[in-house]
N, C-alpha and C positions, 0 to 999 in steps of 0.2 A: 140493389137489384141489378144495376148496370154491371157491377163487378161480377156478380154471379153469372149473368149472361155471357160476359167476356170469357170467364173461366170455362164455361160449358163449351163455347165455340172453340177455344184453343185446345181443350182436351179432345173434342171430336176430330179436329184437324190432325193432331199428332197421332191419335189412336188409329185413324184410318190410313194415314200415311205409313205408319209402321206395319199395319196389316198388309197393305199392298206391297211394300218393300219385301216383307217376308214371303209373300206369294210369288213375287218376281224371282227371289233368290232360290226358293225351293223347287218350284214347278215350271220355271220359264213361262210365267203367266202372260207376258205381253203378247206372244203369238196367238194365245187363246182368245183374249179380249180385243185384240187389234190395236195398232198404234194410235189411231185417233182417240179411241176411248181411254187408252193409257195416258195420253197427254191431257185429256179432259179431266181425268182423276187428279192429276198433279196440279192443274190450274185451279180446280175446285178446292183442293186441300190448301193451297197457298191463299186463296181468297177467304176461306173460312178462318185460317189462323190470323190473317191480317184483320179481318172483321173483329175477331176476339180481342186483338191488341188495341184496335181503335175503340172498342167498348171500354176497355180498362183505362185508356187515356182520356176518355170522354171527348172524342173528336169524331166528326163526320157521322152523325146519327143515322143518316140515310144508308151509308155503306155498311154500317154495323147491322142495321135491320135487313138490308139486302142479303148479307151473308147468312143470317139466320133463316130467311125465307128460302134461299138456295139450298140450305141443309134440309129443310122440309121437302123441297121439290126433289132433291136427289134421293131421299129416303122413299118417297112415293114412287119414283121411277124404279128403284130397286125392288120395291114390293110388287109393282105391276109386272116386272120381269120375272119374278119368282112365281107369281100367279099364272102367267102365261106358260111358264116352264112345267107346270104340273102340280099346283097345290099351294096352299097358304104357307108362306115361309115362317118358320119359327126361328129364323136367324136373329140373334140378339142385336147384331150390328144394325140391321135394317130397322127394327123396331125402336132401338135407342136413338137412331137418327131422326125418326119421325117425332117421337115424344120429346126428345131434347131440343129439337128445332122448334117445336111448338112452344115449349116452355121458354126458350130464349126469345122467341118472337114476342110473347106476352110480356116478358120482363123488359125488353127493349122498348116496346110500345108504351108501357106504363111509365117509363122514365123520361119521356121526351122533354118535359119541363125542366128536368135536372141538367140537361145538356146545354141550356142557353144561359 
C-alpha cells in the first residue's frame, strides 16, 4: 500500500509539473498567474515528488503523509477557485488531485506500522 501511495504521488507531481511547463511554454502563463503562485506551484510539485520517493523508500512517514495532505489541500483550493470563477469545474486534473490525494492519505495512514 505504501508503494502505491508513493507511485500516485510521484505521478501527480510529474503530471502537474509537465502541465504547467506546457502552459508556460505555450501561453506565457506566468504573467497570468503571477510570480508568487508560479513559485508556489514549483515548490508544491517538488514536495509532492519528494513525498512519493520517501514513501517508496519507507522513510519519514510524516513527510510522506504531509505531501499527500498537501495534494488534497491544493486540489480543494483549485476546486474553490473554479467555483468562485463561475461554476463547478469538470477539470479532470482538479478532481484527480482530490481523489488521488485522499486515496494516498488513506494508504499512507493505513501503513504506519509498516514504517517502523
